[in-house]
C-alpha positions, 0 to 999 in steps of 0.5 A: 517788230516781226518780219515775214519771208514773202510767201513764195520764198522760204529758206531751208537751212536743212538743205544747206551746208555751212559753206554754201550760200543761202538759197531761196527755195520755192514753196508752191504749197502756199495759198493760191497755187494750183495744179495744171492738169489735162483740162488746162491744156489744148492741142495746137500743132502736135500729133495726137500721140505727142503728149500723154498724161501718165498719172500726174506726169505729162510725157512728150515724144518730142515729135513733131516740133510743136507746142501744147498751150494752156486753155486760157491766157495769163498775164501775171503769174508764178509757174513751177515745173519739174522736167526730165530729158529722157535722152542726151542732147534733149531740147525743149522749153516753156513759152511765156506770153505766147501770142494768140495770133502766132498760136492760132496760125500754128493751129490752123496750119497744122504744121511743125513750128513754135510760137512767138513769145518769151522762151524759157529754154530747157536744154540737156547739158550734152547738147553743147558737147554735141554741137562742139563735136559737129564743129558748130559754135557753142558760144551763142547759147547755154544749157542752164536756163537761157531766157530770150524773146522769139519774134517779140520784144524783151530786154534781157538781163545780163550776162548776155549772149554775144549778140545781146538777144539772150539772158544767159544764166549766172550759174550752171545748175541744170542736171543731165538727162534722166535727172529731175530739174526744178524751174520756177518762173515769175512773170509780172508786168512784163518782167520774167525771172527764172530760178533753176533748182533753187537759184535765180539765174536769168530773165528779162524786162520790158516784154511786149506783149506781156499777156498770152498763153503758156506753152510747153515745147516738143522739140525733137527729143522725149521729155517728161514734165511733172508738178506743174503748178501755177499761181495767178497774180494781180 
């Protein structure tokens, strides 16, 4: 009997040494995936020059704190995005299932802010060093792919942050500013799972609501997004 590897996950032995564990690498060339381009996004509360498409890459100035949302809402999907912080300590993220009500209020107010939804955080590793240098606590977050609810419900997967609100990544896999990182997000029936540079690290379940916009964050520092790819699922 023949067994097939699921279409989304392909194993690439050429990328692994003999003593490394086998990793699942995401093949976004599989049927159903498509590019997210300029027409797939709509301004919410950013400035006119916050976001700009330069070729196939989406550049963000980081100012003001705001989001760019998808033109439509999504329920079940797979999302691939590559990102690169352009300065140390950069902060950004992807919102999954951002609520239409919270997005609408941000757009109407036209002031800085972020929506309600599940945040898949994008932090530069130097952020931890900066916080520590300022005498601030660093045990409540990581810079390697935290997943957590913002004014919505979700049960985070362990390991957890000290207050239990965040799913902490099981591995430290994020590369520093100026380098490219690969996120794969799978969101199905209220469950969100995050892969960072080829390995699953964090997520959560029982999200409510489990439908809404996808949003990219502008949060104080320049960042570039590229290879935004999505596949909608039943």
